[in-house]
Each structure stands twice: as structure tokens, then as C-alpha cells.
Backbone bond lengths (Angstrom), bond angles and torsions (degrees), N, CA, C in turn:
res aa  C-N    CA-C-N  psi(-1)  N-CA   C-N-CA  omega(-1)  CA-C   N-CA-C  phi
1 X - - - 1.466 - - 1.527 109.17 -
2 X 1.326 116.09 151.46 1.456 120.99 -176.02 1.515 111.02 -139.89
3 X 1.335 116.23 161.55 1.454 121.09 177.40 1.518 110.77 -110.52
4 X 1.318 118.36 6.46 1.455 121.31 179.97 1.515 110.37 -65.46
5 X 1.334 115.44 158.62 1.467 120.16 -178.34 1.519 110.07 -63.22
6 X 1.322 114.64 142.06 1.461 120.38 179.41 1.516 108.41 -111.36
7 X 1.311 118.67 119.11 1.455 122.84 -178.55 1.522 109.33 -116.14
8 X 1.315 115.43 118.63 1.454 120.29 -179.02 1.514 108.85 -159.34
9 X 1.310 117.18 137.93 1.461 120.81 -177.87 1.526 111.72 -90.09
10 X 1.350 117.44 -7.07 1.455 120.07 -177.90 1.520 110.04 -73.57
11 X 1.334 115.21 159.13 1.461 120.91 -179.33 1.518 110.09 -88.68
12 X 1.318 116.04 142.70 1.461 122.47 -178.95 1.518 108.72 -110.38
13 X 1.319 115.99 126.80 1.461 122.31 -175.59 1.523 111.31 -74.56
14 X 1.344 116.43 128.41 1.464 122.41 172.41 1.522 108.88 -107.51
15 X 1.327 115.23 -54.59 1.462 122.45 171.36 1.515 107.86 -153.38
16 X 1.320 117.21 -171.48 1.462 121.04 -173.39 1.524 113.11 -62.40
17 X 1.331 116.82 -22.28 1.460 120.00 -177.51 1.520 113.94 -115.06
18 X 1.320 117.49 -2.58 1.459 120.40 -174.63 1.523 111.53 -128.38
19 X 1.321 115.05 125.46 1.460 122.64 174.14 1.527 108.02 -132.50
20 X 1.328 117.12 148.82 1.457 120.59 175.41 1.528 108.86 -130.25
21 X 1.319 116.18 160.73 1.459 120.85 178.05 1.523 109.71 -87.79
22 X 1.321 115.68 168.13 1.455 120.28 176.83 1.518 111.62 -61.65
23 X 1.344 116.18 -36.48 1.460 120.43 178.96 1.527 111.14 -65.32
24 X 1.332 115.88 -40.03 1.465 119.70 178.03 1.528 110.69 -65.85
25 X 1.320 116.28 -39.93 1.462 120.41 177.55 1.519 110.54 -61.85
26 X 1.324 116.15 -43.27 1.456 121.08 179.61 1.525 110.94 -59.32
27 X 1.325 116.48 -42.35 1.463 121.78 179.10 1.529 111.12 -65.26
28 X 1.338 116.09 -42.24 1.463 120.56 179.22 1.529 111.26 -63.91
29 X 1.328 116.48 -40.66 1.462 120.91 179.20 1.526 111.39 -64.00
30 X 1.332 116.30 -42.78 1.462 120.27 179.19 1.521 110.99 -61.36
31 X 1.344 115.72 -45.57 1.467 120.57 -179.97 1.522 110.84 -62.42
32 X 1.321 115.55 -45.22 1.469 121.13 -177.73 1.523 110.88 -62.46
33 X 1.316 117.08 -49.87 1.464 121.19 -175.60 1.526 112.32 -71.90
34 X 1.333 116.83 -30.64 1.461 120.52 175.82 1.525 110.20 -64.95
35 X 1.324 116.01 -35.92 1.466 121.82 -179.88 1.529 110.62 -61.11
36 X 1.339 117.02 -39.92 1.462 121.02 -177.52 1.528 113.28 -90.10
37 X 1.324 116.88 -6.70 1.459 121.15 171.90 1.512 113.91 52.70
38 X 1.337 115.91 -120.97 1.467 121.72 -175.88 1.524 113.85 -79.41
39 X 1.319 117.28 -2.33 1.471 120.05 177.63 1.531 108.80 -80.07
40 X 1.317 114.82 71.44 1.462 121.45 -173.22 1.525 112.80 -57.65
41 X 1.324 116.53 -30.57 1.464 119.25 -178.15 1.525 112.14 -67.96
42 X 1.336 117.09 -15.52 1.462 120.96 179.46 1.523 112.28 -99.53
43 X 1.323 117.06 -2.10 1.456 120.32 179.29 1.532 110.77 -70.39
44 X 1.319 115.18 149.38 1.463 121.12 172.53 1.522 107.47 -102.96
45 X 1.314 116.66 124.16 1.462 122.75 -175.28 1.517 110.61 -114.78
46 X 1.316 115.58 168.09 1.455 118.94 177.77 1.520 109.89 -138.33
47 X 1.309 113.75 161.07 1.451 120.73 177.10 1.514 108.89 -160.55
48 X 1.309 116.62 -161.92 1.461 121.00 179.81 1.523 109.92 -130.31
49 X 1.317 114.94 144.25 1.459 120.46 176.31 1.523 109.02 -77.73
50 X 1.320 116.38 175.31 1.464 120.51 -179.05 1.518 112.40 -60.94
51 X 1.344 116.14 -29.39 1.462 118.71 179.41 1.525 112.07 -91.92
52 X 1.336 116.90 13.12 1.460 120.80 173.37 1.516 115.77 86.33
53 X 1.316 117.91 6.44 1.465 120.30 -179.23 1.524 110.44 -84.09
54 X 1.337 114.96 145.35 1.459 121.12 179.39 1.525 110.88 -69.58
55 X 1.321 116.87 139.28 1.461 121.28 173.97 1.526 108.84 -138.37
56 X 1.310 115.97 133.09 1.464 122.53 179.18 1.522 107.55 -110.99
57 X 1.335 116.83 139.36 1.464 120.33 -175.66 1.520 110.33 -139.64
58 X 1.333 116.06 144.03 1.458 119.26 177.50 1.511 112.19 175.29
59 X 1.330 115.14 -178.73 1.456 121.66 178.70 1.524 109.56 -85.00
60 X 1.324 115.86 136.64 1.461 121.13 176.86 1.524 109.02 -116.02
61 X 1.328 116.02 124.46 1.465 120.87 174.68 1.521 109.01 -77.24
62 X 1.312 116.37 127.08 1.467 121.44 176.11 1.524 108.05 -126.25
63 X 1.317 115.51 134.15 1.459 121.51 -178.64 1.525 109.25 -107.51
64 X 1.327 115.39 140.79 1.462 120.61 -178.35 1.521 110.63 -79.54
65 X 1.331 115.59 130.06 1.455 120.57 176.78 1.516 111.20 -139.95
66 X 1.338 116.00 23.49 1.470 120.37 -175.95 1.524 110.74 -81.59
67 X 1.334 115.49 150.10 1.460 121.72 176.36 1.528 111.41 -110.25
68 X 1.332 115.67 -29.02 1.463 118.99 178.75 1.531 109.64 -71.31
69 X 1.333 118.29 148.42 1.468 121.25 179.88 1.531 111.26 -61.52
70 X 1.316 115.52 141.98 1.458 122.75 177.37 1.527 108.58 -100.31
71 X 1.322 116.77 132.06 1.463 121.66 179.22 1.523 109.62 -103.37
72 X 1.329 115.84 117.37 1.457 121.70 177.80 1.520 109.99 -104.04
73 X 1.317 116.20 133.29 1.465 120.78 175.49 1.522 107.69 -99.30
74 X 1.325 116.59 112.46 1.463 121.40 -173.81 1.521 109.99 -124.72
75 X 1.336 116.50 123.40 1.461 121.04 178.01 1.526 111.33 -88.33
76 X 1.316 115.42 -24.76 1.458 120.51 -175.89 1.517 107.60 -147.32
77 X 1.308 118.04 140.96 1.451 120.54 -179.72 1.520 111.58 -58.80
78 X 1.334 117.27 -26.77 1.457 120.26 179.61 1.519 111.60 -69.15
79 X 1.327 116.36 -15.37 1.456 119.82 -179.20 1.519 112.28 -86.35
80 X 1.342 116.79 -1.68 1.461 118.65 178.47 1.517 108.43 -60.65
81 X 1.329 119.28 123.69 1.460 121.93 -174.16 1.520 112.21 -70.94
82 X 1.341 114.84 154.27 1.460 120.56 176.40 1.516 109.75 -85.45
83 X 1.300 116.45 138.11 1.454 122.49 176.15 1.523 108.80 -119.77
84 X 1.312 115.95 153.21 1.446 120.65 167.96 1.505 106.18 -101.48
85 X 1.328 116.97 123.97 1.452 119.13 -175.40 1.513 110.63 -121.25
86 X 1.323 114.90 160.55 1.447 120.98 177.61 1.516 110.07 -76.89
87 X 1.327 116.27 146.67 1.458 119.32 173.09 1.518 110.33 -62.31
88 X 1.336 116.11 -31.19 1.462 120.61 179.89 1.512 108.71 -123.33
89 X 1.361 118.95 94.24 1.461 121.84 -176.28 1.517 113.34 -61.20
90 X 1.355 117.44 -23.21 1.461 119.24 -176.68 1.517 111.91 -96.92
91 X 1.340 116.74 29.66 1.455 120.22 -176.98 1.522 112.38 -59.72
92 X 1.362 116.89 -23.71 1.453 120.48 -179.37 1.522 112.32 -99.76
93 X 1.315 118.21 5.02 1.456 120.29 -169.06 1.516 113.29 -60.24
94 X 1.330 118.04 -40.53 1.459 119.93 -177.91 1.518 111.27 -92.06
95 X 1.306 115.95 -43.79 1.458 119.83 -179.75 1.513 106.95 -144.86
96 X 1.304 116.30 107.78 1.461 120.66 -165.28 1.514 113.20 -60.61
97 X 1.311 118.60 -30.04 1.448 119.47 -175.06 1.525 110.19 -121.18
98 X 1.318 118.01 60.41 1.453 119.90 179.41 1.517 109.49 -97.56
99 X 1.311 118.52 -113.24 1.461 121.29 -170.52 1.521 111.76 -78.62
100 X 1.327 115.18 105.87 1.464 118.79 -178.71 1.526 111.27 -64.21
101 X 1.333 116.64 -26.43 1.453 119.78 -178.58 1.511 113.07 -59.45
102 X 1.330 117.11 -23.69 1.451 120.67 -179.53 1.526 111.66 -64.67
103 X 1.320 116.68 -18.82 1.460 120.56 -179.32 1.524 111.97 -81.33
104 X 1.327 117.00 -15.27 1.449 118.87 -171.34 1.525 113.24 -76.79
105 X 1.331 117.56 -17.53 1.454 120.90 179.91 1.524 109.04 -91.84
106 X 1.319 116.22 83.57 1.462 121.81 -175.80 1.527 110.19 -109.23
107 X 1.296 116.50 152.20 1.457 119.57 174.18 1.516 109.65 -139.78
108 X 1.309 116.18 154.78 1.465 121.92 -177.83 1.525 110.11 -96.43
109 X 1.299 116.23 144.83 1.457 121.34 171.35 1.516 107.63 -126.16
110 X 1.337 116.35 145.61 1.463 120.23 -173.16 1.511 112.70 -75.94
111 X 1.319 117.65 -24.85 1.452 119.28 178.35 1.514 109.25 -150.10
112 X 1.316 116.08 160.30 1.454 121.26 -178.30 1.518 111.25 -67.27
113 X 1.313 115.05 143.28 1.460 120.57 173.62 1.526 108.33 -59.54
114 X 1.317 116.90 130.81 1.459 120.18 -176.60 1.521 112.14 -63.62
115 X 1.335 117.07 -18.65 1.467 118.66 177.37 1.511 110.84 -70.38
116 X 1.334 117.32 -13.53 1.452 120.37 178.36 1.526 111.53 -80.63
117 X 1.336 117.40 -0.19 1.450 121.36 -179.88 1.527 109.32 -117.40
118 X 1.336 117.85 76.91 1.463 119.49 -177.56 1.518 113.37 -64.90
119 X 1.324 117.57 -29.13 1.459 119.79 178.99 1.512 109.55 -139.22
120 X 1.305 116.54 148.53 1.460 121.36 174.54 1.515 108.22 -151.10
121 X 1.332 115.55 148.98 1.457 119.15 -179.83 1.519 109.93 -144.99
122 X 1.314 116.27 149.58 1.456 121.59 -179.89 1.512 109.69 -90.30
123 X 1.335 116.07 134.60 1.460 121.86 179.25 1.521 108.31 -128.23
124 X 1.321 116.42 134.59 1.457 120.63 179.72 1.519 108.96 -91.64
125 X 1.334 116.47 122.90 1.453 121.09 -178.75 1.514 110.66 -78.14
126 X 1.346 116.36 173.80 1.460 121.58 -179.82 1.525 110.91 -63.90
127 X 1.340 116.18 -27.46 1.457 119.71 179.91 1.522 111.57 -82.47
128 X 1.330 117.12 -0.87 1.454 120.55 179.75 1.507 113.56 87.51
129 X 1.343 116.81 2.34 1.453 120.64 -178.87 1.521 109.74 -85.01
130 X 1.309 117.15 136.32 1.463 121.43 -178.37 1.521 109.49 -82.72
131 X 1.322 116.22 123.32 1.449 121.87 179.76 1.524 109.04 -117.91
132 X 1.308 115.88 152.15 1.454 120.94 178.49 1.517 109.85 -114.23
133 X 1.316 115.93 129.23 1.455 120.49 176.01 1.523 108.46 -105.11
134 X 1.320 116.74 118.53 1.455 121.54 179.45 1.516 109.57 -106.33
135 X 1.309 116.21 141.06 1.455 122.09 -178.70 1.521 108.95 -114.72
136 X 1.318 116.71 127.91 1.454 120.53 178.95 1.529 109.20 -155.12
137 X 1.313 116.00 170.77 1.462 121.96 175.22 1.521 108.04 -125.14
138 X 1.339 119.01 117.90 1.466 120.92 -178.80 1.523 111.05 -61.95
139 X 1.321 116.39 147.29 1.459 120.84 176.30 1.524 109.29 -62.17
140 X 1.318 116.26 137.72 1.462 120.31 -179.65 1.528 109.14 -60.03
141 X 1.322 116.33 125.96 1.454 121.10 179.86 1.510 114.30 97.08
142 X 1.350 118.14 -4.09 1.463 120.05 174.54 1.522 108.50 -59.56
143 X 1.318 116.58 140.96 1.460 120.96 -172.95 1.517 111.82 -112.84
144 X 1.315 115.52 143.60 1.454 121.44 171.84 1.521 108.44 -143.39
145 X 1.312 116.46 171.82 1.460 121.32 -179.55 1.525 109.24 -131.58
146 X 1.317 115.79 145.34 1.462 121.18 173.24 1.522 108.74 -134.41
147 X 1.313 115.82 142.74 1.466 119.86 176.78 1.521 108.33 -89.79
148 X 1.320 115.43 122.41 1.463 121.14 -177.31 1.522 109.51 -137.23
149 X 1.329 116.48 178.29 1.459 120.48 175.76 1.524 110.24 -138.13
150 X 1.315 115.22 175.93 1.461 120.90 -173.70 1.520 113.41 -77.28
151 X 1.326 117.66 -1.59 1.465 120.23 172.94 1.527 111.26 -86.05
152 X 1.318 116.24 -9.43 1.465 121.02 -175.07 1.523 110.52 -95.81
153 X 1.331 114.39 121.66 1.459 120.06 177.35 1.527 109.44 -87.99
154 X 1.321 115.04 -179.45 1.463 120.87 -170.67 1.526 113.62 -51.81
155 X 1.328 117.57 -52.34 1.465 120.13 -175.80 1.524 111.82 -65.21
156 X 1.332 116.73 -34.78 1.466 119.94 178.73 1.527 111.03 -65.97
157 X 1.331 116.03 -37.18 1.469 120.24 178.10 1.528 110.10 -65.96
158 X 1.336 116.07 -41.66 1.469 120.15 177.87 1.529 109.95 -61.16
159 X 1.325 116.90 -44.43 1.469 120.79 178.85 1.525 111.17 -60.85
160 X 1.328 115.85 -40.36 1.463 120.31 179.08 1.529 110.75 -60.63
161 X 1.330 115.91 -41.63 1.464 120.70 179.28 1.527 111.22 -65.94
162 X 1.321 116.58 -43.95 1.465 120.66 -179.57 1.526 111.24 -64.67
163 X 1.321 116.39 -39.40 1.466 120.25 178.87 1.524 111.34 -66.25
164 X 1.322 116.26 -36.68 1.462 120.58 -178.71 1.521 111.22 -59.00
165 X 1.332 116.44 -39.83 1.459 120.35 -176.82 1.529 112.81 -103.41
166 X 1.342 116.02 13.38 1.471 120.96 179.17 1.532 111.21 52.91
167 X 1.327 114.61 47.65 1.463 121.14 179.96 1.520 109.06 -89.59
168 X 1.325 116.82 130.53 1.457 121.40 -175.19 1.526 113.28 -83.25
169 X 1.330 118.18 -19.87 1.465 120.41 -178.72 1.520 110.73 -58.17
170 X 1.334 115.81 151.90 1.458 120.94 177.76 1.526 110.43 -75.45
171 X 1.323 115.88 143.64 1.468 120.76 177.51 1.522 111.14 -61.59
172 X 1.324 116.59 -25.57 1.461 120.86 -178.91 1.525 112.47 -73.32
173 X 1.338 117.20 -8.34 1.466 120.64 176.18 1.523 111.71 -79.09
174 X 1.341 116.14 -12.19 1.457 119.88 -171.35 1.529 111.80 -126.12
175 X 1.325 114.63 170.01 1.463 121.91 174.92 1.521 107.79 -148.19
176 X 1.321 116.33 158.92 1.458 121.28 175.55 1.524 109.12 -99.42
177 X 1.311 115.36 136.23 1.463 121.62 179.40 1.525 109.44 -125.71
178 X 1.323 115.92 142.11 1.458 120.27 168.15 1.518 106.90 -95.49
179 X 1.332 116.54 121.35 1.458 121.03 176.51 1.521 107.81 -108.98
180 X 1.318 115.44 120.23 1.453 121.84 -177.20 1.526 110.86 -90.83
181 X 1.324 116.07 160.16 1.463 120.60 179.01 1.518 111.34 -61.54
182 X 1.316 117.32 -22.97 1.467 121.73 179.43 1.523 112.17 -73.87
183 X 1.349 116.32 -16.54 1.457 120.69 -176.10 1.515 112.78 104.87
184 X 1.327 116.77 -9.63 1.468 119.83 177.13 1.523 109.05 -63.31
185 X 1.317 116.01 140.18 1.464 122.45 -177.02 1.520 108.54 -131.09
186 X 1.334 116.49 110.16 1.462 121.53 -172.64 1.524 110.55 -119.51
187 X 1.330 116.31 127.46 1.466 120.74 -179.59 1.528 109.78 -82.79
188 X 1.325 116.63 134.48 1.460 120.71 175.14 1.521 109.21 -77.88
189 X 1.317 116.17 137.71 1.456 120.66 178.85 1.528 110.03 -78.33
190 X 1.324 115.14 165.95 1.462 120.20 -179.08 1.522 111.86 -61.48
191 X 1.336 116.80 -29.40 1.461 120.76 -177.13 1.526 112.95 -87.31
192 X 1.333 117.85 -5.40 1.464 120.96 -177.54 1.527 111.66 -72.34
193 X 1.333 115.45 156.69 1.461 123.06 177.89 1.529 107.91 -109.76
194 X 1.333 118.61 97.64 1.469 121.29 -174.22 1.525 115.13 -54.80
195 X 1.340 117.92 -40.51 1.463 119.78 -177.50 1.523 111.26 -63.51
196 X 1.327 116.87 -39.33 1.462 120.22 178.74 1.524 111.03 -72.52
197 X 1.329 116.83 -31.11 1.468 119.68 173.86 1.528 110.13 -62.49
198 X 1.337 116.48 -39.15 1.462 120.13 177.62 1.525 110.45 -61.99
199 X 1.318 116.62 -42.20 1.461 121.06 177.98 1.522 111.34 -61.75
200 X 1.321 116.35 -44.49 1.465 121.47 -179.02 1.528 110.68 -60.01
201 X 1.330 117.07 -40.31 1.467 121.30 -177.69 1.523 112.38 -78.13
202 X 1.335 117.29 -11.41 1.455 120.23 -179.44 1.516 111.97 90.44
203 X 1.329 117.30 169.03 1.467 121.14 -173.57 1.526 114.92 -78.58
204 X 1.327 118.16 -23.65 1.466 120.40 -174.39 1.521 111.66 -73.85
205 X 1.322 115.33 125.43 1.464 120.13 178.49 1.524 111.79 -80.43
206 X 1.333 116.57 -1.21 1.463 119.80 175.39 1.526 110.51 -75.73
207 X 1.324 117.22 -22.95 1.465 121.27 -177.24 1.522 112.52 -90.78
208 X 1.314 116.31 -40.16 1.468 120.10 -177.47 1.521 109.47 -158.55
209 X 1.328 115.19 146.48 1.457 121.26 178.63 1.521 109.54 -136.33
210 X 1.316 115.36 149.33 1.460 120.59 177.92 1.527 108.45 -100.77
211 X 1.326 115.77 124.41 1.466 122.45 -177.16 1.522 110.83 -114.21
212 X 1.326 116.11 142.96 1.462 121.60 166.70 1.522 106.68 -90.92
213 X 1.337 116.66 121.58 1.455 121.16 -176.35 1.519 109.64 -136.00
214 X 1.327 116.31 167.15 1.456 120.42 175.47 1.527 109.33 -61.09
215 X 1.322 116.64 143.89 1.460 120.67 -172.81 1.525 113.47 -63.29
216 X 1.344 117.11 -24.01 1.459 120.09 -178.13 1.531 112.55 -93.08
217 X 1.330 117.25 10.26 1.466 120.62 176.68 1.524 109.33 -65.23
218 X 1.305 116.21 132.54 1.460 120.27 -176.93 1.528 111.13 -74.53
219 X 1.321 115.01 147.78 1.453 120.59 172.86 1.526 108.86 -79.53
220 X 1.317 116.47 156.07 1.462 122.01 175.89 1.520 107.35 -122.67
221 X 1.316 116.64 115.55 1.458 120.63 -177.96 1.526 110.32 -71.04
222 X 1.319 116.17 163.31 1.463 120.11 178.72 1.519 111.22 -64.08
223 X 1.342 116.56 -31.55 1.467 120.40 179.21 1.522 111.07 -65.81
224 X 1.342 116.07 -43.52 1.462 120.44 180.00 1.529 110.33 -73.29
225 X 1.329 116.47 -36.13 1.468 120.92 -175.97 1.521 112.56 -59.43
226 X 1.330 116.64 -31.58 1.462 119.09 -177.07 1.524 112.32 -65.87
227 X 1.351 116.22 -18.53 1.462 119.61 -179.15 1.530 113.45 -92.64
228 X 1.335 117.51 -13.00 1.462 121.33 -168.46 1.526 113.44 -56.38
229 X 1.317 117.09 -42.92 1.463 119.69 -173.59 1.520 113.78 -94.19
230 X 1.326 117.04 8.82 1.462 119.99 178.78 1.523 110.82 -71.53
231 X 1.329 115.67 155.68 1.459 121.64 177.11 1.523 109.63 -65.46
232 X 1.340 116.30 150.49 1.464 121.94 -176.53 1.525 112.24 -54.60
233 X 1.332 116.96 -45.76 1.468 120.40 -178.21 1.520 111.43 -63.95
234 X 1.347 116.15 -35.40 1.460 120.01 178.79 1.523 110.25 -69.04
235 X 1.339 116.85 -39.50 1.460 120.65 177.56 1.525 111.01 -63.07
236 X 1.326 116.43 -39.56 1.466 120.09 176.95 1.516 110.60 -61.77
237 X 1.342 116.03 -41.98 1.463 121.25 179.42 1.525 111.04 -63.68
238 X 1.346 115.97 -42.16 1.468 120.71 178.79 1.521 110.21 -64.43
239 X 1.337 116.41 -42.50 1.460 120.75 179.70 1.524 110.97 -62.75
240 X 1.326 116.37 -41.36 1.461 120.44 178.08 1.526 110.98 -62.76
241 X 1.343 115.59 -41.86 1.465 119.63 179.24 1.526 110.97 -64.15
242 X 1.343 116.36 -41.10 1.463 119.94 178.80 1.527 111.21 -64.04
243 X 1.336 116.51 -39.61 1.470 120.29 177.49 1.524 111.22 -63.13
244 X 1.333 116.05 -40.98 1.465 120.17 178.97 1.522 111.15 -66.14
245 X 1.336 116.33 -41.60 1.465 120.20 177.90 1.522 110.59 -64.27
246 X 1.337 115.84 -38.28 1.462 120.45 178.43 1.524 110.77 -62.22
247 X 1.328 116.74 -44.23 1.467 120.88 179.13 1.521 111.04 -62.83
248 X 1.341 116.22 -42.52 1.471 119.75 179.55 1.521 110.76 -64.62
249 X 1.336 115.59 -40.59 1.464 119.58 -179.60 1.523 110.65 -66.11
250 X 1.331 116.50 -39.91 1.468 120.73 177.41 1.520 110.44 -62.90
251 X 1.334 116.24 -43.13 1.461 120.44 -179.68 1.525 111.26 -65.71
252 X 1.344 116.87 -39.71 1.468 120.36 177.49 1.523 110.45 -62.27
253 X 1.337 115.87 -41.49 1.465 120.11 179.88 1.526 110.86 -65.15
254 X 1.332 116.61 -44.24 1.471 120.76 178.66 1.523 110.45 -61.20
255 X 1.335 116.52 -45.84 1.471 121.35 179.79 1.522 111.19 -61.54
256 X 1.331 116.21 -42.37 1.463 121.03 -179.93 1.522 111.26 -60.27
257 X 1.336 116.70 -48.88 1.462 119.95 -177.75 1.522 112.00 -70.77
258 X 1.330 117.15 -35.33 1.468 119.75 176.51 1.520 110.88 -63.41
259 X 1.330 116.41 -40.59 1.468 121.04 178.54 1.521 111.05 -63.92
260 X 1.332 116.41 -46.33 1.463 120.56 -179.53 1.524 111.11 -64.76
261 X 1.333 116.59 -40.33 1.467 119.73 178.48 1.525 111.18 -65.34
262 X 1.333 116.47 -38.28 1.469 120.59 179.36 1.522 111.17 -64.36
263 X 1.331 116.83 -40.93 1.469 121.22 179.39 1.526 110.57 -64.17
264 X 1.349 115.54 -45.57 1.468 119.94 180.00 1.527 110.71 -64.53
265 X 1.333 116.36 -42.27 1.464 120.84 179.22 1.528 110.98 -62.17
266 X 1.333 116.85 -42.55 1.466 121.51 178.48 1.526 110.71 -62.48
267 X 1.344 115.70 -39.89 1.461 120.69 179.48 1.528 110.52 -65.62
268 X 1.344 116.67 -42.27 1.464 120.71 178.63 1.527 111.34 -63.36
269 X 1.318 115.98 -40.66 1.472 120.22 179.53 1.518 111.15 -63.87
270 X 1.335 116.40 -40.78 1.471 119.62 178.82 1.522 110.88 -65.78
271 X 1.334 117.28 -35.88 1.458 121.47 177.89 1.527 110.61 -65.43
272 X 1.331 115.29 -40.51 1.469 119.73 179.84 1.522 111.26 -65.30
273 X 1.341 117.40 -38.50 1.472 121.38 178.43 1.517 110.73 -64.13
274 X 1.331 115.66 -44.71 1.475 120.03 179.20 1.517 110.49 -62.51
275 X 1.338 116.79 -41.60 1.466 121.27 -179.56 1.521 110.81 -64.04
276 X 1.337 116.99 -40.29 1.470 121.81 179.44 1.520 110.94 -65.19
277 X 1.334 117.04 -44.30 1.467 121.23 179.51 1.523 110.96 -63.37
278 X 1.317 117.69 -38.00 1.469 121.91 -180.00 1.520 110.64 -66.79
279 X 1.330 115.79 -38.86 1.466 120.69 179.97 1.521 110.73 -65.02
280 X 1.328 117.29 -42.75 1.466 121.88 179.54 1.520 110.21 -65.32
């Protein structure tokens, strides 16, 4: 892998609706790596495959947002993976997308809090080795990193994350979402390239973060997101206004169609009168 400038006029696939040029990619890489400075392990690099195709590689920050229990297969307590967790796990409890700065105060712990393992059971493997499966739910906003490349689509990235922590759940139980500081919540499609999406959004996690969430988690459009942090009374007022607008729109539609039907009916009646007079 190299950090040298990449010059190419061909288009680079991000998703079904987004493509960038080699020059744009080069600019994004420079911005991203400049942000992390001497933290070389966090840089995103690029190179070429044996057949000459561009490949981008680097660490991707993924935040936990799952609600379903996670099953860990652990042979030894020393194998319990390290997580980076928030000092305040309930930072989203009142308003999920409020002060992004609250995420910046992170600390590392060497092993998971044992309270995160409400149940555990011993399972004997085919080799006769006793394994322990622990079930827990990560705190919302807990952070981890996985090394991936631009050949890996959404489901492959999810599988990579699950394999890293020896998680038994199926990758199809989950999806990756980009959550923006505005509150917008967008699910990545199966064909999307998560690492390139990270580049597009820029290096700052204050603007956008990639979350692993349950696959049935609803998306939040930018239109809806703007209302999320409003006061309750204001939301009630907005809802009332929307209901009133809906009623007016329904009435306008009914009036429009009634008018058009009346005109057509009148025209048909006049045709019938003319036809009757002609027959007589």
C-alpha cells in the first residue's frame, strides 16, 4: 500500500448513485490522512491489485447500536475482546443525536464488564473442547475498529466485525447505518462500500458515524431528523399543523375530482339529449 498521489480519469464506485474520480479520491485521502497526522495506523491507504485495479485499505470505526442479544463464543476468559466504551452509555437516552462532543471522551478497558454477560452456558464442541457462549448487548455507542478494504461490501464488513469478536450471530441479522450529526439515519445497501462511504463523509466522527444495528432498524430521513431535538410542545404544534394541512389537501383533492366528475357527467347528459332529439 502507498500514500502517493493517485491519478486516474476512471470513475470509482461508491454506491448505485455515487461515483467519484481518481482525483477526487486523492483529495479525500489527503484530507483524511492529514486529519489523523502521525497516527499512521489510522490512515487510509491505496494501492493496486495484481490485475491493476485500485484498492483502498484502512481501519474503519464502527459503533455498536444493536438491541438484539449478541452471542460470544469464548474458550478462555482471556479471549474476551477489548471494547472502547463511552463514559456515559446512556448519552442517547433522551435525545439520541444531540451533542456529538460527548462521544469524544472515550476510554479503553481491557475486558468487558461482567455485568454485560447476563447469561452464559458451556457447550462441548465437535473436538471435545468445552466452549462458553456468553450473551450480552453492547452499550449503545461503544466503539470498535476493523481493518477492511474497498473490495469489501456491506455484508462482508459485518462478517469481518463478527469474526473479530467471535460472535455467533448471523451477519444477516444486522445492517450498517450512517448516523449524521443532524439525526438522519441512513442504511447502507448490500452493494455499498463502507470504507469509501467513510472517506466521502470525511474523517471527523462529529459529522457522521457508522453504526452496526439490527437489520429492521428504521431509517430516519433528513426531513424527519430536523424535528428530533425539538421541544415536545413544539412537536405537538408541528403535528397539529401537518394534520390540518393533510385535511386541507384531502378536501382539495375531493373538490377537484368532484368538479371534474360533474363536468364530465354534464357533458354526457347533453350528449344523451342530443342523441334522443336526433332519434325522434
